[in-house]
C-alpha positions, 0 to 999 in steps of 0.5 A: 417718933420711934424710940429705940430701947437698950437691953436695959430699957427693954427689961424696964418696959416689961413691967410696964406692959404687966401694969398695962394688963393688970386687972385681967383675970387668967394666968397667961402662958400657964400650961394646964391639962384643962386647956382643952376644957376651957370654953372656946374663946373668940379672939381678934387676930392679925397677920404678921407682915414685915415692912418688906412684905407690907410694901411689896403688895400692889396698890391700885390707882389711875394713870394721870398726865405728869403735866397738864395745862389750860391754854387761852388767848391773852387778848380779846378777839374773834377766833379766826382759825383753830388748827388742833382738835381733841386727841391730836399730838402737838409739838412745843411751839406748834401754832394751835389757833389764831385770832383776827389780827386786823385791829392789832396790826393796825395798832402796830402800824399806827404806833410805828408811824407815831414813833417815826414822827416823834423821833424826828421831833426829838432829833430837832430838839436835840440839835436845838439843845446842843446849839443852845448849849454852845450859845449859852456858854458864850453868853449869846443867849440867856439862861432862860432861853436855854432852859426852854430849849432843854425842857423841849428836848427832855419832853421830846425824849420822854414822849419818844420813850413812852411811844416805844413802850406803846409800840412794844405793847402793841407788838406783844398784843399782836403776838398774843393773837397766836396760840402755841403749844407750850410743850409736846403733848396731846390735846384732851379738850377743845373748848372754843370754835372758829368765829367765836368772840373770846375774852382774855383767859377764856379756856380754848384748849387743855393739853396733857404732857404724857411723855411722863405720866404719874399714878397716885395710890394710897398706902396704909399708915403702917407703911408711912414710917418707911416712906424714905426706904421705898425702892424698886418701884414698879407700875403694872398695867392690867390692860396690857397683861400686867406689863411692868414699867419702872417708876420712881416716887415723886412725893408722899403727901401727909394729908391722910384720908380719915375714912381709910387712914391711908396716905397718897403717894405719887409715882412717875413713869417715863412714857416715851412711846405713849403706851400709858394713857390718862385714865388707865387703871394701874397697880403700883408695887414698892419694895422697902429696902430696910437692911441695916435699919431698925425695922429689918425683920421686925413686926409692928403689933398692938401693945395689947398683943404682948403679955409677960411670961417668965419675965419675958414678953410673949405673943400668942401664935394661932394655928388655924388648922388646930385652932390652938394658941402657942406662946412665943417669946419676943424681944421688944425693939421700940415702943411706938404710938399704940404699938410695939416693934418686936423681933423673935422666932416669928414668920411673916404670914403667921397670925397672932392674938391682938386682944384678950391675950391675958385671958388665954392659956397654952394650947387653948382653942380659939376662934378668930374674931373679925369685925365682931364676927367669929370666923 
């Protein structure tokens, strides 16, 4: 969670940094004639990036279909025909395959005939019940006899209802011998052949919807706090001479990769001409719209990069040409996890010292240290 600092809070925070850095030798910020004589000190650096600059980089990923599904028959049987193959474009509702329907049609016909017979029995039972009701009301027949007529009628009606359900099930099974495309798409796999015996749910086709495609990329954790401000999303296709496509953020997942400390972000691209195909390499760029937000023109730096000079926080800015460091005053905007958000006379692309700030002096020459290697 980001905590904003008032002006009063910022001044309270300065001694906290001083306490954090206490015990370090040297006099940071001291202007000394002996700075040139100081030993060449290695120091770890970072390049300043505004959130906008951080987001404006391109992140690599691969094109994936927005929707993909595996198709299978819902009933067992022998495949009679398959009318689609890998790479075929198919329309929603198009027939892709059929099972041998003879047994299923026979079941439907048998159940229809049975229903007709039961319906005739029900009609007769209804007439007997209606006649018996008139007779029992006039005491022409006993209540016991009428009860038998009523029971026969109820049994016939229940049998008719059960047979109707059986007929509906038989017709549904017959319909399930036909496999149709659930949406407009492209067949990417065919996993069965005609005359094969298949069981229910055995995969027959895999179909992709590429009217819309998606690209998943991984963004650094520093960019995650701006995830609600990622705008102007574009996808660039290297295979098409970096042709640009408008995109939108679909979702930002929170399952960070421990190896890279990056978060998966999925973007969607409309693809009506089907130019973008699954598996193609793509690059995604974002722009963070941060105007009038706490992060506008700010930089996130490690706590260790800050040192106190003249009762104000400073950072060391390194000049790669001269190899010298110069102190620069900054304003602390917020204290975040292991980091400080700062503003000041700083520019994106400048390099600052992020470790060992307390050991340096104004104008001292420094060697850049990267991954334990002096550059």
